[in-house]
C-alpha positions in Angstrom: 253.6 211.7 119.2 250.7 213.6 120.6 249.9 213.9 124.3 246.4 213.0 125.3 246.6 214.2 128.9 248.7 214.5 131.9 247.6 214.2 135.5 249.2 214.7 138.9 247.7 211.4 140.1 247.3 212.8 143.6 244.6 215.2 142.4 241.5 214.7 140.4 241.9 214.4 136.6 239.8 216.4 134.2 237.6 214.1 132.1 239.7 214.5 129.0 242.7 213.3 130.9 241.2 210.1 132.2 241.9 206.8 130.4 238.1 206.3 129.9 238.0 209.4 127.7 240.8 208.0 125.5 238.5 206.7 122.7 236.6 209.9 122.3 239.7 212.2 122.1 241.7 209.9 119.9 238.9 209.2 117.5 237.8 212.8 117.3 241.3 214.4 117.1 243.4 211.8 115.3 240.8 209.7 113.4 242.3 206.5 114.9 240.1 203.6 115.9 240.2 202.6 119.6 239.0 199.1 120.3 237.1 198.1 123.5 240.1 195.8 124.2 242.5 198.8 124.0 240.3 200.8 126.4 240.1 197.9 128.9 243.8 197.2 128.8 244.7 200.9 129.1 242.5 201.2 132.2 244.1 198.0 133.6 247.6 199.2 133.0 247.0 202.7 134.4 245.4 201.1 137.5 248.3 198.7 138.0 251.1 201.2 137.4 249.5 204.0 139.5 248.6 201.7 142.3 252.2 200.5 142.5 253.7 203.9 142.4 251.3 205.2 145.1 252.1 202.2 147.2 255.9 202.1 146.9 257.1 205.5 145.9 257.2 208.6 148.2 256.3 211.9 146.8 254.4 212.9 143.7 253.3 210.7 140.8 252.6 211.9 137.3 250.8 210.0 134.6 250.6 210.9 130.9 248.8 209.2 128.0 250.4 209.8 124.5 249.5 208.6 121.0 252.4 207.2 119.1 251.3 205.8 115.7 248.6 203.3 116.5 249.7 202.8 120.1 248.8 204.6 123.3 251.8 205.1 125.6 251.0 205.1 129.3 253.8 207.0 131.1 254.0 207.0 134.8 256.8 208.9 136.7 257.5 208.8 140.4 260.3 210.0 142.6 261.6 206.6 143.8 264.9 205.6 142.0 264.3 201.9 142.7 263.5 200.1 139.4 260.6 197.6 139.5 261.4 194.0 138.8 258.8 191.3 137.9 258.9 188.5 140.4 259.3 184.9 139.4 256.0 183.0 138.7 254.5 181.6 141.9 251.0 180.2 141.8 250.8 180.3 145.6 251.7 184.0 145.9 248.8 186.3 146.7 249.0 189.7 145.2 252.1 191.5 143.8 251.3 190.4 140.2 250.8 193.9 138.8 254.0 194.3 136.9 253.6 190.8 135.5 250.1 191.7 134.3 251.3 194.9 132.6 254.2 193.1 130.9 251.8 190.4 129.6 249.3 192.7 128.0 251.6 195.5 126.7 253.1 195.6 123.2 256.1 197.4 124.8 257.4 198.1 128.3 260.4 200.0 129.5 261.7 201.6 132.7 264.1 204.5 132.6 266.0 206.1 135.5 265.4 209.9 135.6 267.5 212.6 137.4 264.9 212.2 140.1 263.1 208.9 140.3 262.0 206.8 137.3 259.7 206.7 134.3 257.7 203.6 133.3 256.2 203.4 129.9 253.8 200.8 128.7 252.4 200.7 125.1 249.0 199.3 124.1 247.8 198.9 120.5 244.7 201.0 119.8 243.0 198.9 117.1 242.3 195.2 117.5 244.9 192.9 116.0 244.0 192.1 112.4 244.7 188.5 113.0 242.1 188.4 115.8 244.7 188.1 118.6 243.3 190.1 121.5 246.1 189.4 124.0 249.3 191.4 124.3 252.7 190.2 123.2 255.6 189.7 125.7 257.7 192.9 125.5 261.1 192.4 123.8 
């Protein structure tokens, strides 16, 4: 597992730490292909998770991107001990679909309590699916 970058989300990230720099770093340093789909999904997941933590958690928020095999792990830590729960489907509900979106596009999703707060990890495949499936799989 290799860290791509870590950012205190409250500040400004260096270019090599932003999700949009993922393809350049991963391809240059690890020789792994990064599909446009993986870039888009990584940016979407980062946006959803960081937005939720900034909205609901007091205190600092940390984000880290790691490479684990042919996956990128998006790890977001915050100081709130309350674990997020995906809400039941409701076509009439406006907003609050972020966690549902992340779980739908991620190949893996987990939440862990930490001594202070929680850590949320979502995993996105870097290459396109050989079978041509460009959507995520429901996390197990």
